[in-house]
N, C-alpha and C positions, 0 to 999 in steps of 0.2 A: 031097160034103159035104152033109149034110142041113141044113134050116133050123134045127133045134134046135142043131146043132153050130156053125153060124154065129152064132147068138144067144149061145151060151156063149163063143165067141171074142170077140165084141163086148164082153161083160161083162168078160172077162179084160183086154182092151185098155183099156177105160174105167174099170174098177173099179166100175161101177154096174149094178144090175139094172133090167130094163125096168119102167117105171111106166105106169099108166093114168091119164089126166087126168080126174078127176071134174068139173072146172070147165068143160070144153068148149073150152078154149083150144086152138087148132090150131097156133100157131107161137110161137116165143120172142118175136117182135116183139109179138104180141098180149098175151103175158104180162108182158113187161118194158119195153115201149116201143121206139121206133125211134131209131137213131143214123144219120141219113142221110149223115153225113160219113165213115162207114166202111162196109166190106163184111164179110160173114162170112168171106171168104177171108183177111182180115187178122187174124182173131181166133185166139187160141191154142186155143180150144175147138173149132175146125173140124178134123175128122179125115177124112183121105182113106183110103178102103177100096177094095180091088180084089176084085171078084167077077165076073170075066169082063168087067167094065166098071168104070169108076171111079165111085164114089158118095161123097158127102160127108154126114157126120153131125155133129151138135153133141153134144159129150159132156156138156152140161148138160141136154139134152132126153132124154126116154125113148128108150132104144135098143132097136130091134127090126129085123127084116129087111124091114119094110114100106117101100114107096116113099113112103108118107105121111110118114115121119120123115126122108126125105132133105132136105137143105137146098140152097138155091141160093147158091153162093158169090159170085155177083155181086149178090145182093140186099143191102138195107141191113142193117147189124148191129143187134142188139138192145141193150137197156140193160145187159146183162151183159158187153158187149164188153171183152176184154183183148187188148192188142197182143202180138204175138210178141216175145220178148225177143231183143235183138240182142247177140251175144257179141263 
């Protein structure tokens, strides 16, 4: 699978096109603040993807195949945190 195909698949999964941040913010935490009481893993926006290895992306952040947009699931959540719904 080519990088372009992977990006299209990410767009299909998340419903969002890749964005480029003109404001220079590098993380969701820089953009929306930090919630130190929660982690990204606990958030509904944390998406697990398998590409020969497991990577995690935030579906609120710009989506592309770069490692730069991978998130650390053990890191503190951002201000846009939403918990998983328990059924």
